All heavy atoms as an XYZ file, in Angstrom:
548
protein
N      17.503      1.628      2.560
C      16.215      0.953      2.523
C      15.672      0.758      3.929
O      15.094     -0.278      4.274
C      16.305     -0.394      1.801
C      16.496     -0.281      0.364
S      15.694     -1.672     -0.423
C      16.181     -1.452     -2.090
N      15.855      1.742      4.791
C      15.295      1.659      6.110
C      13.788      1.726      6.155
O      13.166      1.250      7.078
N      13.218      2.301      5.101
C      11.756      2.338      4.987
C      11.115      0.970      4.786
O       9.979      0.777      5.089
N      11.933      0.031      4.288
C      11.443     -1.314      4.107
C      10.981     -1.948      5.446
O       9.963     -2.622      5.503
C      12.493     -2.146      3.437
C      12.053     -3.525      2.964
C      10.909     -3.441      1.954
C      13.229     -4.239      2.325
N      11.766     -1.689      6.471
C      11.345     -2.253      7.811
C      10.040     -1.621      8.290
O       9.202     -2.311      8.870
C      12.489     -1.962      8.803
C      12.137     -2.453     10.226
C      13.781     -2.699      8.335
N       9.851     -0.351      8.019
C       8.626      0.327      8.438
C       7.440     -0.216      7.665
O       6.392     -0.505      8.261
C       8.792      1.854      8.201
C       9.862      2.433      9.135
C       7.446      2.530      8.404
C      10.176      3.872      8.875
N       7.629     -0.458      6.414
C       6.585     -1.051      5.638
C       6.208     -2.419      6.075
O       5.024     -2.786      6.189
C       6.992     -1.106      4.053
C       7.198      0.315      3.566
C       5.991     -1.858      3.227
C       5.967      1.167      3.620
N       7.212     -3.249      6.381
C       6.955     -4.632      6.872
C       6.191     -4.561      8.177
O       5.207     -5.334      8.419
C       8.274     -5.405      6.961
C       8.776     -5.698      5.619
C       8.065     -6.700      7.746
C      10.222     -6.273      5.650
N       6.592     -3.662      9.068
C       5.862     -3.471     10.371
C       4.478     -3.054     10.187
O       3.565     -3.563     10.866
N       4.257     -2.133      9.230
C       2.893     -1.713      8.967
C       2.043     -2.808      8.393
O       0.847     -2.973      8.787
C       2.918     -0.526      7.956
C       1.598     -0.004      7.534
C       0.865      0.812      8.429
C       1.019     -0.335      6.351
C      -0.362      1.338      8.037
C      -0.236      0.090      6.007
C      -0.924      0.938      6.861
N       2.609     -3.613      7.559
C       1.852     -4.715      6.944
C       1.552     -5.808      7.974
O       0.411     -6.317      7.930
C       2.648     -5.273      5.749
C       2.693     -4.488      4.544
C       3.572     -5.102      3.456
C       1.375     -4.178      4.000
N       2.450     -6.076      8.819
C       2.202     -7.119      9.872
C       1.059     -6.574     10.749
O       0.095     -7.373     11.093
C       3.429     -7.394     10.730
C       3.173     -8.177     11.952
C       4.456     -8.152      9.853
N       1.114     -5.349     11.186
C       0.028     -4.809     11.956
C      -1.314     -4.784     11.224
O      -2.362     -5.071     11.778
N      -1.237     -4.395      9.992
C      -2.488     -4.391      9.173
C      -3.031     -5.787      8.920
O      -4.237     -5.918      8.967
N      -2.217     -6.770      8.759
C      -2.698     -8.090      8.531
C      -3.263     -8.667      9.844
O      -4.281     -9.442      9.815
C      -1.590     -9.006      7.985
C      -1.191     -8.700      6.589
C      -0.031     -9.580      6.157
C      -2.371     -8.938      5.598
N      -2.649     -8.368     10.940
C      -3.272     -8.816     12.207
C      -4.645     -8.139     12.497
O      -5.536     -8.730     12.905
C      -2.319     -8.433     13.367
C      -1.048     -9.341     13.442
C      -0.069     -8.856     14.531
C      -1.387    -10.762     13.660
N      -4.689     -6.865     12.117
C      -6.007     -6.188     12.213
C      -7.012     -6.850     11.286
O      -8.193     -6.950     11.652
C      -5.857     -4.695     11.818
O      -5.004     -4.042     12.746
N      -6.603     -7.209     10.093
C      -7.487     -7.897      9.178
C      -8.067     -9.217      9.696
O      -9.216     -9.523      9.606
C      -6.796     -8.141      7.835
C      -7.567     -9.022      6.926
C      -8.639     -8.537      6.258
C      -7.234    -10.338      6.663
C      -9.436     -9.308      5.350
C      -7.948    -11.142      5.890
C      -9.079    -10.646      5.193
N      -7.150     -9.989     10.378
C      -7.588    -11.226     10.969
C      -8.624    -10.930     12.045
O      -9.616    -11.683     12.129
C      -6.355    -11.978     11.525
C      -5.480    -12.468     10.367
C      -6.782    -13.170     12.421
C      -4.132    -12.979     10.830
N      -8.377     -9.921     12.895
C      -9.350     -9.639     13.931
C     -10.692     -9.210     13.367
O     -11.761     -9.613     13.792
C      -8.846     -8.544     14.885
C      -9.880     -8.057     15.809
C      -7.588     -9.111     15.679
N     -10.624     -8.310     12.311
C     -11.903     -7.905     11.752
C     -12.595     -8.981     11.001
O     -13.820     -9.062     11.009
C     -11.581     -6.753     10.745
C     -11.210     -5.423     11.336
C     -10.838     -4.460     10.185
C     -12.315     -4.870     12.140
N     -11.843     -9.881     10.356
C     -12.413    -10.949      9.613
C     -13.148    -11.933     10.573
O     -14.262    -12.437     10.258
C     -11.363    -11.711      8.790
C     -11.941    -12.738      7.905
C     -12.657    -12.383      6.743
C     -11.824    -14.110      8.199
C     -13.127    -13.340      5.881
C     -12.362    -15.014      7.326
C     -13.051    -14.700      6.183
O     -13.531    -15.627      5.363
N     -12.589    -12.223     11.699
C     -13.168    -13.177     12.627
C     -14.416    -12.592     13.282
O     -15.280    -13.291     13.749
C     -12.193    -13.557     13.748
O     -11.714    -12.410     14.442
C     -11.017    -14.391     13.204
N     -14.527    -11.260     13.337
C     -15.689    -10.591     13.960
C     -16.811    -10.303     12.878
O     -17.839     -9.775     13.282
C     -15.285     -9.338     14.623
C     -14.394     -9.536     15.870
C     -14.109     -8.306     16.550
N     -13.266     -8.628     17.717
C     -12.923     -7.769     18.610
N     -13.275     -6.466     18.497
N     -12.179     -8.074     19.606
N     -16.477    -10.554     11.661
C     -17.468    -10.386     10.572
C     -17.614     -8.900     10.152
O     -18.620     -8.471      9.568
N     -16.650     -8.035     10.496
C     -16.682     -6.634     10.134
C     -16.375     -6.391      8.657
O     -15.765     -7.265      8.038
C     -15.730     -5.869     11.039
N     -16.632     -5.243      8.210
C     -16.326     -4.870      6.820
C     -14.825     -4.528      6.783
O     -14.320     -3.639      7.341
C     -17.070     -3.647      6.423
C     -16.948     -3.279      4.928
O     -16.527     -4.181      4.210
O     -17.196     -2.117      4.573
N     -14.143     -5.314      5.979
C     -12.665     -5.174      5.960
C     -12.110     -4.754      4.567
O     -10.925     -4.751      4.385
C     -12.021     -6.554      6.288
C     -12.520     -7.725      5.477
N     -13.699     -8.343      5.828
C     -12.083     -8.289      4.436
C     -13.932     -9.321      4.915
N     -12.931     -9.269      4.039
N     -13.008     -4.413      3.685
C     -12.559     -3.941      2.331
C     -11.675     -2.751      2.327
O     -10.739     -2.615      1.622
C     -13.792     -3.824      1.379
C     -13.290     -3.705     -0.021
C     -14.618     -2.654      1.760
C     -12.842     -4.992     -0.659
N     -11.938     -1.796      3.243
C     -11.179     -0.535      3.293
C      -9.774     -0.842      3.848
O      -8.790     -0.225      3.428
C     -11.879      0.477      4.186
C     -13.155      0.959      3.624
C     -14.374      0.558      4.114
C     -13.112      1.843      2.546
C     -15.560      1.021      3.535
C     -14.322      2.325      1.979
C     -15.494      1.906      2.469
O     -16.646      2.361      1.885
N      -9.682     -1.737      4.768
C      -8.409     -2.203      5.263
C      -7.505     -2.835      4.185
O      -6.357     -2.563      4.046
C      -8.535     -3.081      6.520
C      -7.225     -3.560      7.177
C      -6.437     -2.375      7.696
C      -7.471     -4.554      8.222
N      -8.131     -3.727      3.436
C      -7.414     -4.432      2.405
C      -7.002     -3.418      1.301
O      -5.849     -3.518      0.712
C      -8.261     -5.508      1.799
C      -8.412     -6.752      2.655
C      -9.306     -7.745      1.962
C      -7.060     -7.392      2.935
N      -7.833     -2.412      0.986
C      -7.480     -1.454      0.001
C      -6.295     -0.613      0.448
O      -5.459     -0.240     -0.301
C      -8.708     -0.638     -0.351
N      -6.372     -0.187      1.722
C      -5.237      0.660      2.164
C      -3.975     -0.145      2.294
O      -2.866      0.454      2.010
C      -5.622      1.200      3.557
O      -5.780      0.228      4.501
N      -4.039     -1.358      2.651
C      -2.792     -2.220      2.683
C      -2.256     -2.430      1.292
O      -1.020     -2.278      1.094
C      -3.080     -3.575      3.336
C      -3.277     -3.593      4.844
C      -3.694     -5.050      5.296
C      -2.080     -3.156      5.571
N      -3.104     -2.603      0.352
C      -2.574     -2.793     -1.038
C      -2.013     -1.458     -1.592
O      -1.058     -1.467     -2.300
C      -3.698     -3.367     -1.944
O      -4.757     -2.478     -2.000
N      -2.612     -0.392     -1.195
C      -2.053      0.923     -1.564
C      -0.653      1.128     -1.002
O       0.248      1.624     -1.727
C      -3.036      2.062     -1.063
O      -4.246      1.876     -1.698
C      -2.476      3.460     -1.470
N      -0.474      0.830      0.244
C       0.842      0.927      0.877
C       1.834      0.036      0.179
O       2.989      0.435     -0.095
C       0.742      0.664      2.352
C       2.130      0.563      2.999
C      -0.092      1.799      3.044
N       1.461     -1.201     -0.108
C       2.381     -2.134     -0.755
C       2.787     -1.649     -2.139
O       3.910     -1.665     -2.514
C       1.719     -3.535     -0.850
C       2.536     -4.493     -1.754
C       1.609     -4.145      0.547
N       1.852     -1.187     -2.916
C       2.117     -0.634     -4.242
C       3.064      0.568     -4.160
O       4.016      0.667     -4.927
C       0.836     -0.330     -5.042
C       0.104     -1.658     -5.303
C       1.189      0.350     -6.352
C      -1.344     -1.386     -5.788
N       2.746      1.459     -3.252
C       3.614      2.660     -3.070
C       5.004      2.261     -2.631
O       6.020      2.833     -3.096
C       3.006      3.637     -2.058
N       5.190      1.246     -1.785
C       6.440      0.810     -1.356
C       7.220      0.171     -2.487
O       8.400      0.414     -2.676
C       6.323     -0.204     -0.164
N       6.526     -0.598     -3.359
C       7.210     -1.179     -4.526
C       7.640     -0.160     -5.484
O       8.773     -0.302     -6.033
C       6.296     -2.207     -5.168
C       5.968     -3.446     -4.396
C       4.924     -4.317     -5.164
C       7.209     -4.299     -4.162
N       6.842      0.910     -5.691
C       7.287      2.003     -6.567
C       8.536      2.636     -5.974
O       9.462      3.039     -6.686
C       6.132      2.980     -6.790
C       6.626      4.279     -7.447
C       5.065      2.382     -7.611
N       8.561      2.867     -4.671
C       9.740      3.482     -4.054
C      10.967      2.644     -4.113
O      12.065      3.138     -4.374
N      10.784      1.289     -3.946
C      11.948      0.420     -4.065
C      12.432      0.416     -5.488
O      13.655      0.378     -5.668
C      11.570     -1.026     -3.579
C      11.335     -0.986     -2.073
C      12.580     -2.009     -3.911
C      10.729     -2.278     -1.550
N      11.553      0.374     -6.447
C      12.001      0.418     -7.886
C      12.727      1.671     -8.176
O      13.692      1.704     -8.885
C      10.732      0.250     -8.757
N      12.260      2.833     -7.575
C      12.975      4.062     -7.733
C      14.381      4.066     -7.125
O      15.334      4.533     -7.769
C      12.149      5.204     -7.102
C      12.867      6.512     -7.291
O      13.466      6.810     -8.288
O      12.745      7.370     -6.319
N      14.534      3.374     -5.966
C      15.817      3.280     -5.332
C      16.794      2.439     -6.170
O      17.970      2.753     -6.286
C      15.727      2.676     -3.968
C      15.110      3.730     -2.991
O      15.076      4.939     -3.261
O      14.660      3.239     -1.887
N      16.278      1.383     -6.733
C      17.134      0.406     -7.444
C      17.424      0.821     -8.889
O      18.498      0.575     -9.416
C      16.506     -0.978     -7.406
C      16.352     -1.641     -6.036
C      15.650     -2.919     -6.111
C      17.659     -1.751     -5.366
N      16.414      1.499     -9.537
C      16.600      1.758    -10.964
C      16.767      3.263    -11.363
O      16.878      3.555    -12.480
C      15.389      1.185    -11.740
C      15.318     -0.280    -11.659
S      14.035     -1.005    -12.705
C      12.549     -0.541    -11.827
N      16.731      4.111    -10.331
C      16.865      5.537    -10.547
C      15.943      6.082    -11.691
O      16.321      6.451    -12.729
C      18.360      5.919    -10.915
C      18.622      7.288    -10.724
O      17.809      8.072    -10.131
N      19.759      7.763    -11.261
N      14.649      5.953    -11.339
C      13.610      6.402    -12.238
C      13.592      7.887    -12.456
O      13.825      8.634    -11.580
C      12.226      5.935    -11.700
C      12.209      4.388    -11.586
C      11.080      6.364    -12.650
C      10.997      3.856    -10.939
N      13.303      8.280    -13.718
C      13.246      9.677    -14.070
C      12.035     10.395    -13.379
O      11.086      9.723    -13.003
C      13.055      9.895    -15.548
C      14.298      9.436    -16.317
C      13.996      9.647    -17.776
C      15.157      9.146    -18.603
N      14.966      9.309    -20.053
N      12.177     11.696    -13.139
C      11.155     12.365    -12.413
C       9.802     12.378    -13.124
O       8.710     12.404    -12.471
C      11.518     13.824    -12.109
C      11.739     14.721    -13.255
C      12.818     14.915    -14.036
C      10.704     15.593    -13.846
N      12.604     15.807    -15.065
C      11.247     16.222    -14.974
C       9.380     15.824    -13.517
C      10.556     17.104    -15.735
C       8.684     16.699    -14.272
C       9.279     17.369    -15.412
N       9.797     12.391    -14.441
C       8.524     12.302    -15.161
C       7.731     11.019    -14.896
O       6.548     10.964    -14.823
C       8.728     12.556    -16.625
C       9.133     13.941    -17.018
C       9.304     14.047    -18.520
N       9.892     15.382    -18.775
C      11.011     15.565    -19.487
N      11.669     14.562    -19.898
N      11.478     16.794    -19.618
N       8.555      9.940    -14.845
C       7.977      8.629    -14.600
C       7.475      8.513    -13.183
O       6.425      7.875    -12.888
C       8.973      7.592    -14.883
O       9.544      7.747    -16.194
C       8.387      6.160    -14.830
N       8.177      9.166    -12.282
C       7.755      9.204    -10.861
C       6.399      9.869    -10.720
O       5.559      9.376     -9.878
C       8.756      9.959     -9.974
C      10.016      9.162     -9.750
C      10.938      9.974     -8.856
C      12.340      9.556     -8.944
N      13.242     10.360     -8.152
N       6.148     10.819    -11.444
C       4.852     11.570    -11.341
C       3.742     10.669    -11.784
O       2.725     10.562    -11.125
C       4.896     12.833    -12.201
C       5.843     13.851    -11.549
C       3.471     13.442    -12.323
C       6.068     15.049    -12.376
N       4.017      9.899    -12.851
C       2.993      8.969    -13.407
C       2.765      7.832    -12.428
O       1.616      7.407    -12.141
C       3.329      8.507    -14.783
C       3.349      9.656    -15.788
C       2.408      7.367    -15.247
C       4.026      9.385    -17.098
N       3.878      7.243    -11.930
C       3.715      6.092    -11.057
C       3.189      6.527     -9.607
O       2.818      5.613     -8.914
C       5.110      5.416    -10.821
O       6.076      6.338    -10.371
C       5.545      4.779    -12.135
N       3.141      7.786     -9.295
C       2.521      8.165     -8.028
C       0.994      7.957     -8.062
O       0.426      7.888     -7.007
C       2.883      9.626     -7.774
N       0.401      7.913     -9.210
C      -1.050      7.734     -9.307
C      -1.406      6.274     -9.153
O      -2.495      5.939     -8.578
C      -1.509      8.240    -10.707
C      -2.953      7.958    -10.882
C      -1.211      9.705    -10.846
N      -0.504      5.356     -9.490
C      -0.772      3.872     -9.422
C      -1.278      3.444     -8.028
O      -2.286      2.683     -7.994
C       0.352      3.088    -10.007
C       0.562      3.457    -11.481
C       0.175      1.635     -9.829
C       1.835      2.823    -12.134
N      -0.589      3.825     -6.972
C      -1.042      3.293     -5.677
C      -2.446      3.694     -5.310
O      -3.062      3.088     -4.462
C      -0.045      3.830     -4.689
C       1.187      4.108     -5.554
C       0.695      4.504     -6.843
N      -2.982      4.734     -5.844
C      -4.332      5.218     -5.495
C      -5.430      4.419     -6.149
O      -6.597      4.523     -5.753
C      -4.501      6.690     -5.914
O      -4.439      6.843     -7.269
N      -5.096      3.502     -7.036
C      -6.114      2.774     -7.778
C      -6.943      1.882     -6.866
O      -8.183      1.892     -7.005
C      -5.455      1.944     -8.946
C      -4.902      2.884    -10.001
C      -6.456      0.948     -9.533
C      -4.100      2.262    -11.062
N      -6.385      1.106     -5.984
C      -7.296      0.309     -5.024
C      -8.270      1.175     -4.305
O      -9.416      0.729     -4.058
C      -6.329     -0.435     -4.082
C      -5.034     -0.414     -4.848
C      -4.987      0.840     -5.631
N      -7.867      2.291     -3.793
C      -8.809      3.160     -3.065
C      -9.862      3.701     -3.945
O     -11.013      3.897     -3.532
C      -8.038      4.283     -2.300
C      -7.134      3.724     -1.170
C      -6.359      4.865     -0.636
C      -7.943      3.091     -0.118
N      -9.517      4.029     -5.159
C     -10.463      4.583     -6.122
C     -11.487      3.565     -6.569
O     -12.631      3.850     -6.815
N     -11.057      2.281     -6.622
C     -11.990      1.249     -7.025
C     -13.083      1.017     -5.976
O     -14.292      0.863     -6.342
C     -11.195     -0.119     -7.236
C     -10.343      0.008     -8.497
C     -12.175     -1.324     -7.352
C      -9.437     -1.124     -8.721
N     -12.721      1.048     -4.739
C     -13.787      0.884     -3.654
C     -14.524      2.141     -3.335
O     -15.445      2.130     -2.589
C     -13.175      0.232     -2.389
C     -12.167      1.253     -1.731
C     -12.574     -1.079     -2.654
C     -11.870      0.846     -0.290
N     -14.087      3.283     -3.934
C     -14.773      4.571     -3.684
C     -14.447      5.227     -2.352
O     -15.245      5.931     -1.810
N     -13.312      4.950     -1.773
C     -12.861      5.599     -0.503
C     -12.326      6.934     -0.861
O     -11.502      7.170     -1.716
C     -11.786      4.758      0.196
N     -12.723      7.931     -0.084
C     -12.186      9.287     -0.177
C     -12.983     10.010     -1.194
O     -12.949     10.947     -1.719
């Protein structure tokens, strides 16, 4: 689970960026959507490590993290 440290570092940096953007009144919806996408993808990866998910289920769960970006229309 070495990737967990990377995810935590990314989230800390992202949340600090959010604070800076929020105090300046900038549009921060894309940052929040990308942070939630990373968190959901990390949770799916952790669940896969702990529960040994089948490959068919992995394919389906790979779509789930893209939902926040799809909702805001990014990409």
